[in-house]
C-alpha positions as CSV (number, residue, x, y, z in Angstrom):
1,M,-96.6,14.1,99.1
2,N,-98.4,15.8,96.3
3,Q,-95.4,15.6,94.2
4,T,-95.0,12.0,94.7
5,I,-98.7,11.3,94.0
6,A,-98.2,13.6,90.8
7,R,-95.3,11.3,89.5
8,I,-97.3,8.1,90.2
9,A,-100.0,9.6,88.2
10,V,-97.6,10.0,85.2
11,I,-96.4,6.3,85.6
12,L,-100.0,5.0,86.0
13,L,-101.0,7.0,82.7
14,L,-97.9,5.3,81.0
15,L,-98.7,2.0,82.1
16,N,-101.9,2.3,80.0
17,S,-99.6,3.1,77.1
18,N,-97.1,0.9,75.4
19,S,-94.7,3.7,74.8
20,I,-92.9,3.2,77.9
21,Y,-91.8,-0.2,76.8
22,S,-91.1,0.8,73.2
23,Q,-87.6,2.0,72.0
24,D,-89.1,5.2,70.5
25,V,-88.1,8.6,71.9
26,E,-90.4,9.6,74.9
27,F,-91.9,13.0,75.8
28,V,-93.7,13.6,78.9
29,F,-95.8,16.7,78.8
30,D,-96.6,18.2,82.3
31,G,-99.2,20.9,81.8
32,S,-100.4,23.5,84.4
33,Y,-103.0,26.1,84.3
34,S,-102.7,29.6,85.8
35,G,-104.7,32.7,86.2
36,E,-105.6,35.5,88.6
37,N,-109.3,34.6,88.7
38,R,-111.6,31.8,87.9
39,E,-112.4,33.1,84.6
40,Q,-108.6,33.1,83.6
41,Q,-108.1,29.7,85.1
42,A,-110.9,28.4,82.9
43,L,-109.5,29.9,79.9
44,S,-106.1,28.8,80.7
45,K,-107.5,25.0,80.9
46,D,-109.1,25.5,77.5
47,F,-105.7,26.8,76.0
48,M,-104.2,23.7,77.6
49,A,-106.8,21.2,75.9
50,V,-106.3,22.7,72.6
51,F,-102.5,22.7,73.0
52,V,-102.6,19.0,73.9
53,A,-105.1,18.0,71.0
54,D,-102.6,19.9,68.6
55,V,-99.1,19.5,69.7
56,H,-99.2,15.6,69.3
57,P,-99.9,15.6,65.5
58,A,-97.5,18.6,65.0
59,I,-94.8,16.7,66.8
60,K,-95.5,13.3,65.1
61,E,-95.5,15.0,61.7
62,E,-91.8,16.2,62.1
63,F,-90.6,13.5,64.5
64,P,-92.4,10.2,63.8
65,C,-90.2,8.2,66.5
66,A,-91.9,10.6,69.3
67,R,-94.1,9.0,71.8
68,I,-96.1,11.4,74.1
69,S,-97.4,10.9,77.3
70,L,-99.3,13.5,79.5
71,L,-99.6,14.1,83.2
72,Q,-103.2,14.0,84.0
73,D,-105.7,14.1,86.7
74,V,-104.1,12.3,89.7
75,S,-107.6,11.2,91.0
76,R,-108.3,9.6,87.8
77,F,-105.1,7.7,87.5
78,C,-103.6,7.3,90.8
79,L,-106.4,6.6,93.4
80,P,-107.5,3.2,91.8
81,E,-104.2,2.0,92.1
82,L,-103.8,3.1,95.7
83,E,-106.9,1.4,96.6
84,L,-105.6,-2.0,95.5
85,Q,-103.1,-1.5,98.3
86,R,-105.3,-0.2,101.1
87,N,-108.8,-1.6,100.5
88,P,-109.6,-5.2,101.6
89,G,-112.1,-5.7,98.9
90,F,-109.1,-5.6,96.4
91,G,-107.4,-8.1,98.4
92,N,-104.8,-5.6,99.9
93,Q,-102.6,-5.8,96.8
94,N,-99.2,-4.5,97.3
95,V,-98.3,-2.3,94.3
96,D,-95.0,-1.0,95.5
97,K,-92.9,-3.2,93.2
98,K,-95.1,-2.2,90.4
99,I,-94.9,1.6,91.1
100,N,-91.0,1.2,91.7
101,D,-90.7,-0.5,88.4
102,L,-92.5,2.3,86.6
103,L,-90.6,4.9,88.3
104,T,-87.5,3.6,86.9
105,Q,-89.2,3.6,83.5
106,I,-90.3,7.1,83.6
107,N,-86.9,8.3,84.9
108,S,-85.5,6.8,81.5
109,S,-87.9,8.9,79.5
110,D,-86.0,11.1,77.1
111,Y,-87.7,14.5,77.3
112,W,-89.8,16.3,80.0
113,V,-92.0,19.2,78.8
114,P,-93.5,21.6,81.3
115,F,-95.8,24.0,79.7
116,C,-98.2,26.7,80.8
117,F,-100.8,29.5,79.4
118,Y,-101.3,32.5,81.4
119,P,-104.0,34.7,80.2
120,I,-103.3,38.4,80.7
121,S,-106.5,39.7,79.3
122,G,-109.4,38.5,77.1
123,E,-107.0,39.1,74.1
124,I,-103.5,38.4,75.2
125,A,-101.8,35.3,76.7
126,I,-98.4,34.2,77.7
127,A,-97.3,30.8,76.4
128,S,-94.4,29.2,78.4
129,L,-92.7,25.8,77.2
130,R,-89.6,24.0,78.3
131,C,-88.1,20.9,77.1
132,V,-85.6,19.1,79.3
133,D,-83.6,15.9,78.5
134,K,-82.8,13.2,81.0
135,K,-79.5,14.9,81.6
136,G,-81.1,18.2,82.6
137,N,-80.2,20.0,79.5
138,K,-82.8,22.5,78.4
139,L,-83.4,22.0,74.6
140,V,-86.5,24.3,74.4
141,N,-86.9,27.2,77.0
142,F,-89.2,30.1,76.1
143,A,-92.2,32.4,77.0
144,I,-93.9,34.2,74.1
145,E,-96.9,36.8,74.3
146,T,-99.5,35.8,72.0
147,T,-103.2,36.2,71.2
148,C,-105.9,34.0,72.5
149,S,-107.5,33.8,69.3
150,D,-104.1,32.2,68.1
151,L,-104.1,29.6,70.8
152,I,-107.6,28.6,70.1
153,L,-108.2,29.1,66.4
154,N,-104.7,28.3,64.8
155,H,-103.6,24.9,64.3
156,P,-100.9,24.6,65.2
157,S,-100.5,27.8,67.2
158,Q,-97.5,30.2,67.3
159,A,-96.3,28.2,70.5
160,I,-96.3,24.9,69.1
161,T,-94.8,26.2,65.6
162,K,-91.9,27.7,67.7
163,F,-91.6,24.6,70.0
164,I,-91.1,22.5,66.9
165,R,-88.6,24.8,65.3
166,E,-86.5,24.8,68.4
167,L,-86.7,21.0,68.6
168,S,-85.3,20.7,65.0
169,K,-81.9,22.1,66.3
170,Y,-81.6,18.7,68.0
171,E,-81.4,15.1,66.9
172,I,-84.8,14.0,68.3
173,C,-85.2,11.0,66.0
174,P,-81.9,9.0,65.8
175,Y,-80.4,9.1,62.3
176,T,-78.9,5.7,61.3
177,G,-76.7,4.7,58.4
178,T,-73.0,4.5,57.2
179,L,-70.1,6.6,57.8
180,N,-66.9,5.6,56.1
181,F,-63.4,7.0,56.6
182,E,-60.2,6.4,54.5
183,I,-57.3,8.0,56.3
184,K,-53.8,8.0,54.5
185,S,-50.7,9.5,56.3
186,E,-47.2,9.7,54.8
187,R,-44.0,11.4,55.8
188,N,-40.8,11.2,53.9
189,E,-38.0,13.6,55.5
190,K,-34.3,13.5,55.4
191,T,-32.1,15.7,57.5
192,T,-28.4,16.2,57.2
193,D,-26.1,17.7,59.9
194,A,-22.3,18.2,58.9
195,Y,-19.3,20.3,60.0
196,P,-15.5,20.0,59.9
197,V,-13.5,18.4,62.5
198,Y,-9.7,18.2,63.0
199,C,-7.5,15.5,64.3
200,N,-4.4,13.6,63.5
201,G,-2.9,16.6,61.9
202,A,-5.5,17.1,59.2
203,D,-9.0,18.5,58.6
204,K,-11.6,15.9,58.8
205,Q,-15.6,15.5,58.5
206,Y,-18.5,14.9,60.7
207,K,-21.7,14.0,58.9
208,K,-24.9,12.8,60.2
209,E,-28.1,11.9,58.0
210,V,-31.5,10.8,59.3
211,E,-34.0,9.4,56.9
212,F,-37.5,8.9,58.1
213,I,-40.3,7.2,56.0
214,E,-43.9,6.5,57.1
215,K,-46.9,5.4,55.5
216,S,-50.2,4.3,57.1
217,E,-53.7,3.7,56.0
218,E,-56.9,3.4,58.1
219,K,-60.4,2.4,56.9
220,W,-63.2,2.9,59.3
221,N,-66.6,1.4,58.1
222,L,-69.0,2.4,60.8
223,I,-72.7,2.1,61.2
224,K,-74.7,4.6,63.3
225,T,-77.4,2.4,65.0
226,G,-78.9,5.0,67.6
227,K,-78.6,8.5,68.6
228,Y,-74.9,8.0,69.7
229,L,-74.4,4.2,69.4
230,T,-72.0,3.2,66.7
231,E,-70.5,-0.1,65.5
232,G,-68.4,-1.3,62.6
233,S,-65.0,-2.3,61.7
234,L,-61.4,-0.9,61.2
235,S,-58.5,-1.9,59.1
236,Y,-55.3,-0.3,59.9
237,T,-51.7,-0.8,58.3
238,L,-48.3,1.0,59.3
239,R,-44.8,0.8,58.1
240,E,-42.5,3.2,59.6
241,E,-38.8,3.2,58.9
242,S,-35.8,5.5,60.0
243,I,-32.3,5.1,59.1
244,T,-29.6,7.1,60.7
245,T,-26.0,7.2,59.2
246,E,-23.2,8.7,61.0
247,L,-19.8,9.4,59.6
248,N,-17.1,10.7,62.1
249,E,-13.7,10.9,60.9
250,C,-12.2,11.9,64.1
251,Y,-14.2,9.3,66.2
252,L,-12.6,8.9,69.7
253,C,-11.6,5.3,70.5
254,P,-11.6,4.0,74.2
255,S,-7.7,3.9,73.8
256,G,-7.6,7.6,73.1
257,R,-6.8,7.2,69.3
258,K,-9.0,9.0,66.9
259,G,-10.0,7.6,63.5
260,S,-12.7,7.2,61.1
261,R,-16.0,5.3,62.1
262,V,-19.2,4.8,60.3
263,Y,-22.3,3.9,62.4
264,T,-25.9,2.9,60.9
265,E,-28.8,2.4,62.6
266,K,-32.1,1.3,61.1
267,I,-35.5,0.9,62.9
268,I,-38.7,-0.5,61.3
269,Q,-42.1,-0.6,62.8
270,T,-45.0,-2.4,61.3
271,A,-48.7,-2.8,62.4
272,N,-51.7,-4.6,61.1
273,I,-54.8,-3.8,63.3
274,E,-58.3,-4.9,62.9
275,G,-61.6,-4.3,64.6
276,L,-63.2,-2.0,67.1
277,S,-62.5,-2.0,70.8
278,I,-65.7,-3.2,72.9
279,E,-64.6,-2.0,76.6
280,S,-67.6,0.4,76.8
281,V,-70.5,-0.9,78.8
282,S,-74.2,-0.1,78.2
283,K,-77.2,-1.9,80.2
284,G,-74.6,-4.5,81.5
285,K,-73.3,-5.3,78.0
286,N,-70.0,-4.4,76.1
287,I,-70.5,-2.6,73.3
288,P,-68.0,-1.1,70.6
289,D,-65.9,1.9,71.6
290,A,-67.5,4.2,69.0
291,R,-69.6,7.1,69.1
292,T,-71.4,9.5,66.6
293,E,-72.9,13.0,67.8
294,I,-74.7,15.3,65.5
295,T,-75.1,18.9,66.3
296,F,-77.5,21.2,64.6
297,L,-76.4,24.9,64.6
298,E,-78.3,28.2,64.7
299,D,-77.5,29.2,61.2
300,G,-79.3,26.0,59.7
301,T,-76.2,23.9,59.5
302,Y,-74.8,20.9,61.3
303,T,-71.7,19.1,62.3
304,I,-70.9,15.4,62.8
305,Q,-68.4,14.1,65.3
306,V,-67.2,10.6,65.2
307,K,-65.0,9.1,67.9
308,A,-63.8,5.6,67.9
309,A,-61.2,3.2,69.2
310,S,-59.6,0.2,67.7
311,N,-58.6,-3.1,69.3
312,K,-55.3,-3.5,70.6
313,G,-52.9,-4.9,68.0
314,D,-49.2,-5.9,67.6
315,L,-46.7,-3.3,66.7
316,K,-43.5,-5.1,65.7
317,V,-40.2,-3.3,66.0
318,K,-36.9,-4.4,64.4
319,T,-33.7,-2.8,65.1
320,E,-30.5,-3.3,62.9
321,R,-27.2,-1.7,64.1
322,H,-24.0,-1.8,62.4
323,A,-20.6,0.0,62.9
324,E,-17.3,-0.4,61.1
325,G,-13.9,1.5,61.4
326,T,-11.1,2.2,63.6
327,C,-12.9,0.7,66.9
328,D,-16.2,0.1,68.5
329,V,-17.1,-2.4,65.6
330,I,-20.8,-3.4,66.0
331,T,-21.7,-6.6,64.1
332,T,-24.7,-7.9,66.2
333,P,-27.8,-9.6,64.6
334,P,-31.0,-7.4,64.5
335,V,-33.1,-7.1,67.6
336,T,-36.8,-7.7,67.2
337,G,-39.8,-7.0,69.8
338,T,-43.7,-6.6,69.9
339,Q,-45.6,-3.8,71.5
340,K,-49.2,-3.3,71.8
341,A,-50.8,-0.4,69.9
342,D,-54.3,0.9,69.2
343,V,-55.6,3.6,66.9
344,P,-57.9,6.3,67.7
345,L,-60.5,8.1,65.5
346,N,-61.7,11.7,66.2
347,E,-63.0,13.3,63.2
348,T,-65.5,16.4,63.2
349,L,-67.1,17.0,59.7
350,G,-69.0,20.1,58.5
351,P,-70.7,22.4,58.9
352,F,-73.0,21.3,56.1
353,P,-76.5,22.6,55.4
354,G,-79.4,20.8,57.2
355,C,-81.6,20.6,60.2
356,G,-83.1,18.1,62.6
357,T,-86.3,17.7,60.5
358,D,-84.4,16.7,57.4
359,K,-85.0,13.0,56.7
360,V,-81.7,12.3,55.1
361,L,-78.2,13.7,55.8
362,S,-75.6,12.9,53.2
363,Q,-72.3,14.1,52.3
364,N,-68.9,13.1,50.7
365,G,-65.6,14.6,50.4
366,S,-61.9,14.9,51.3
367,Y,-59.4,17.2,52.9
368,Q,-55.7,17.3,53.6
369,T,-53.6,18.4,56.7
370,V,-49.9,18.8,57.1
371,N,-48.3,18.7,60.5
372,P,-46.2,21.8,60.9
373,V,-43.4,20.0,63.0
374,T,-43.1,16.5,61.5
375,K,-44.5,17.7,58.0
376,E,-46.5,14.5,58.1
377,K,-49.3,14.6,55.4
378,T,-52.7,13.2,56.0
379,T,-55.6,13.0,53.6
380,V,-59.0,12.2,54.9
381,T,-61.7,11.0,52.5
382,Y,-65.2,10.5,54.0
383,N,-68.8,9.6,53.0
384,F,-71.8,9.1,55.1
385,N,-75.6,8.6,54.5
386,L,-77.9,8.8,57.4
387,R,-81.6,8.5,57.4
388,R,-84.2,9.0,60.1
389,D,-88.0,8.2,60.3
């Protein structure tokens, strides 16, 4: 029961603030005091009051998008609302829907920050802070020994400074901006297999050549619009050609006779694909299948992972077969067909120098990879320019 009333107190406090209805990042601070006697408990309350006064401007300075709400006295914020439901003088108003709506809103808050200050003596105290996101991941979790004078006199205190430093390892205020990728792949390979054969009283030859030519180009022009949300466009072209030529001077015919035969097969695949897939759903609406995630590392660097999927487009396949020689002649016309295909993007860039308090993240560059099996060479050229409040 006490836990339920406490949660109602939070959401009633948030009702008095516009933060719950904004799109800014929401922090809910949940403070508690502690101590072995009344004097220590009173000192713990003083620490909480100073912390509350100092942490708000400290967070806003580094993360302007942050909106902070505080868990306050239940009797101050909860009981007046409960009286609306129970007291005839207030018209027996039913506030259940109001409270349920607010519970839904508070559950969607971005970060929950429990904190406590425990005085050990008149000089030393333990500062304990955690920060948990809506998925239950602990972004911050520490307890440090500090001085009472630091908690009262320093603005900000060591606890707040450490709290901000730990938060800077994460993308608190969403970076938005452009991310562009140009990916070119090419493969030009030719293999030959030849060996002697014998028939009709003479030495002959078997020879097979396979030539593979592929060239593709992708242009992803993406825009990061939120912490993960990404939209944009894609243009993809592909031409893939394989040619097989087989010479068999001792080809076995159905009649049992052996003779020379040349077989040629040519397969051409082409594709032109445009746009991003929109099969993902958020808040009941379809959104582009693209996602960008920034990860800040302990060593003061960061990586950017971009994933996206294209619309399904047409992959056209044309097959030509021709054979001439002593038997099994093939002179049929080309066979064409169409399949559906899409293109994925999965790129991780970095690490680059930077942290979550930087206002701008911007880089450009390129790199090459070679598939050890197919020998396909891929060149990735990228640039991004991301900014936050």
